[in-house]
LOVEXFI-332415 format. One record per residue (C-alpha): residue number from 1; y, x, z negated; chain. Coordinates in steps of 0.5 Angstrom, whole numbers, plus 500, padded with zeros to 3 digits. Each point is the difference from the previous one (the first is absolute). Last residue first. Example, Ala and Ser with C-alpha at 12.3 -4.5 7.8 and 13.67 -1.06 7.14 Angstrom:
BEGIN
[2, [498, 527, 486], "A"];
[1, [493, 498, 498], "A"];
This chain:
BEGIN
[165, [911, 888, 287], "A"];
[164, [501, 503, 507], "A"];
[163, [499, 508, 501], "A"];
[162, [505, 504, 502], "A"];
[161, [497, 507, 502], "A"];
[160, [504, 506, 498], "A"];
[159, [497, 507, 503], "A"];
[158, [503, 507, 498], "A"];
[157, [498, 506, 503], "A"];
[156, [500, 508, 499], "A"];
[155, [499, 505, 505], "A"];
[154, [498, 507, 499], "A"];
[153, [502, 506, 504], "A"];
[152, [505, 503, 496], "A"];
[151, [499, 498, 493], "A"];
[150, [501, 493, 497], "A"];
[149, [501, 501, 493], "A"];
[148, [502, 507, 497], "A"];
[147, [501, 502, 493], "A"];
[146, [504, 505, 498], "A"];
[145, [501, 503, 493], "A"];
[144, [507, 500, 497], "A"];
[143, [499, 494, 496], "A"];
[142, [493, 499, 498], "A"];
[141, [497, 493, 501], "A"];
[140, [502, 500, 507], "A"];
[139, [502, 494, 503], "A"];
[138, [498, 494, 505], "A"];
[137, [503, 494, 503], "A"];
[136, [497, 495, 505], "A"];
[135, [503, 494, 504], "A"];
[134, [500, 493, 500], "A"];
[133, [506, 496, 503], "A"];
[132, [501, 492, 500], "A"];
[131, [504, 496, 505], "A"];
[130, [501, 494, 496], "A"];
[129, [495, 494, 500], "A"];
[128, [499, 501, 493], "A"];
[127, [494, 499, 495], "A"];
[126, [498, 508, 500], "A"];
[125, [493, 499, 498], "A"];
[124, [497, 506, 502], "A"];
[123, [492, 502, 501], "A"];
[122, [500, 508, 500], "A"];
[121, [495, 504, 504], "A"];
[120, [501, 508, 498], "A"];
[119, [499, 507, 504], "A"];
[118, [501, 507, 498], "A"];
[117, [498, 505, 505], "A"];
[116, [499, 507, 500], "A"];
[115, [499, 504, 493], "A"];
[114, [503, 507, 503], "A"];
[113, [500, 504, 494], "A"];
[112, [504, 506, 499], "A"];
[111, [497, 506, 496], "A"];
[110, [502, 502, 493], "A"];
[109, [494, 496, 496], "A"];
[108, [500, 495, 495], "A"];
[107, [500, 494, 506], "A"];
[106, [504, 494, 501], "A"];
[105, [500, 498, 507], "A"];
[104, [503, 493, 499], "A"];
[103, [500, 498, 493], "A"];
[102, [502, 492, 500], "A"];
[101, [499, 498, 507], "A"];
[100, [501, 493, 503], "A"];
[99, [504, 498, 494], "A"];
[98, [502, 493, 501], "A"];
[97, [505, 495, 501], "A"];
[96, [507, 503, 498], "A"];
[95, [506, 496, 501], "A"];
[94, [506, 503, 504], "A"];
[93, [498, 497, 507], "A"];
[92, [493, 498, 499], "A"];
[91, [497, 507, 498], "A"];
[90, [494, 504, 500], "A"];
[89, [498, 506, 496], "A"];
[88, [498, 507, 501], "A"];
[87, [500, 505, 494], "A"];
[86, [499, 508, 502], "A"];
[85, [497, 505, 496], "A"];
[84, [502, 507, 497], "A"];
[83, [496, 504, 496], "A"];
[82, [500, 506, 505], "A"];
[81, [504, 500, 506], "A"];
[80, [501, 497, 507], "A"];
[79, [497, 492, 500], "A"];
[78, [498, 497, 506], "A"];
[77, [499, 493, 503], "A"];
[76, [499, 500, 507], "A"];
[75, [500, 492, 502], "A"];
[74, [503, 494, 496], "A"];
[73, [495, 494, 502], "A"];
[72, [503, 494, 498], "A"];
[71, [498, 493, 501], "A"];
[70, [504, 494, 497], "A"];
[69, [498, 493, 500], "A"];
[68, [506, 495, 500], "A"];
[67, [498, 493, 497], "A"];
[66, [504, 494, 502], "A"];
[65, [503, 495, 496], "A"];
[64, [507, 502, 501], "A"];
[63, [498, 498, 508], "A"];
[62, [502, 504, 506], "A"];
[61, [500, 507, 497], "A"];
[60, [505, 505, 503], "A"];
[59, [496, 506, 500], "A"];
[58, [503, 507, 499], "A"];
[57, [496, 507, 500], "A"];
[56, [501, 507, 497], "A"];
[55, [497, 507, 500], "A"];
[54, [506, 505, 499], "A"];
[53, [497, 503, 494], "A"];
[52, [506, 497, 495], "A"];
[51, [501, 504, 494], "A"];
[50, [498, 499, 493], "A"];
[49, [503, 505, 495], "A"];
[48, [495, 505, 497], "A"];
[47, [504, 505, 505], "A"];
[46, [497, 505, 505], "A"];
[45, [499, 496, 506], "A"];
[44, [498, 500, 507], "A"];
[43, [499, 496, 506], "A"];
[42, [497, 502, 507], "A"];
[41, [502, 495, 505], "A"];
[40, [494, 495, 503], "A"];
[39, [502, 493, 498], "A"];
[38, [496, 494, 503], "A"];
[37, [502, 493, 499], "A"];
[36, [496, 493, 501], "A"];
[35, [502, 493, 500], "A"];
[34, [495, 494, 500], "A"];
[33, [502, 493, 501], "A"];
[32, [497, 493, 498], "A"];
[31, [493, 502, 497], "A"];
[30, [496, 494, 498], "A"];
[29, [498, 497, 494], "A"];
[28, [500, 493, 502], "A"];
[27, [500, 499, 508], "A"];
[26, [493, 497, 500], "A"];
[25, [501, 496, 495], "A"];
[24, [506, 497, 503], "A"];
[23, [496, 499, 506], "A"];
[22, [495, 496, 497], "A"];
[21, [505, 495, 496], "A"];
[20, [503, 499, 507], "A"];
[19, [493, 499, 503], "A"];
[18, [499, 495, 495], "A"];
[17, [495, 500, 494], "A"];
[16, [497, 494, 499], "A"];
[15, [501, 498, 493], "A"];
[14, [493, 500, 495], "A"];
[13, [504, 504, 495], "A"];
[12, [507, 499, 500], "A"];
[11, [504, 507, 502], "A"];
[10, [505, 503, 496], "A"];
[9, [507, 504, 500], "A"];
[8, [500, 499, 507], "A"];
[7, [501, 507, 504], "A"];
[6, [506, 503, 502], "A"];
[5, [499, 505, 505], "A"];
[4, [505, 506, 501], "A"];
[3, [503, 500, 507], "A"];
[2, [498, 504, 506], "A"];
[1, [505, 504, 504], "A"];
């Protein structure tokens, strides 16, 4: 496994660029590791409380200064009933990072609405070398009204990329 690059704080003007310095520059901001996970089991909720979608991945950063680029595609999102919508969010552990979809599938009709995939990219700075889990959660804004994420036949993906700083 590659190690993060430590660049010198400064380079003196007019100094000869050594091979070692050039190698450090080539290694800066590189992808150190990639973790990918998929999930294809149908998940539904009729609660306004957030629950896990089942899409999750864990990465152990090599350096506490690394960034983690999270790429999420939550497939086959669907809301069943009138005046209902889905909220989908990305979390690191128990910490909410971003809302991916705030009013997914909302319509003023009684028809169901399959609104497709919800996707996001997020650059995180977890500042740790411990195993770090990222996941998505969703809810229905209207208790007792069903919202479905990951209908049958869809495959959701989450990709985590550690980027050296």
